[in-house]
Phi, psi and omega in degrees: 000315181300318180295316179295315179296318179297316178299317179298314180297316180298316178300316181296315179297314180296319179298315179294318181296314181295315182293323179287332178294328181266349182300314180299323179296316179300316179297319180299311182290327175296319178298315179299318179297318178297318179294317179303316180297320180289328176292320185290340180261359184269147177265347183246077180259127174277164184238131176283154177263225185281161168288118181278311178197165170246125183266136181234120175283134181230142178279342183220096184297312179303321180293319179294317179300317181296320180298312181294322183281308189275330182266315184263352176072024181275158174277120185240129181282163174292152178296147180226124176281133175236082185300327180293341177253353179072031182219158164250132184238153169218138181257135174258113184274127177246172181297323186243357178192198179221157163257139174251113178274128185243129174237136179299142174243089183098162183290337183271003179296138175299335180286330176298316177297319179299316182289335174295322179280332183229077188302333179275354184090189179154180181296130182256311180201168172245150180238125179246145179271145174227153179287321184222103186294325179294316178295320179297316179297318180297316180295315180298323179297319179293339179266002178082015177268122183276144170259156181276354174215154181284334181231150176295154173247164177276126183267190185298334180267007181077018182240156179295137177225155173212146179257142178259144183296129182298330180292341178262358185231042176065026179087006182251124172291122185239130177255135171254135178235131177293130180294140176291134181256000000 
């Protein structure tokens, strides 16, 4: 009896664990499908521009800068503190885009939390350009895509930026930056 009962309990726990492990992915893709459907029926779709940058959280900014500059021969900017975003950034300039290296600036930095979960660092977000960030935010709101702030903030390039909730963007933290005109 104990063996049968143990097997039954183990089977139930494993079934629940496996199904709950895949549940967030299903919700993410269902959200994306719902958003896709609302975009396809809309007459007012804004269009994203170029990929502005890919942000990479790093635990050691000088070491990361040196690797891109001295090993890969890339042009790397000087570090810039952005206290309003809780980060220190350095840009690695590539022919067709940039990498944004992110180091936490203070314990309350969102990058500090990311690095606690990913001590070696890793890709943090992608940044896409838009012509009109206010119009993009309004359109995304009607499609059920959440922004992480109600208003844009000024980003590292001196332009308005806003982040989109990763659960509404297929699991990817996405930053929109207003294109310089």
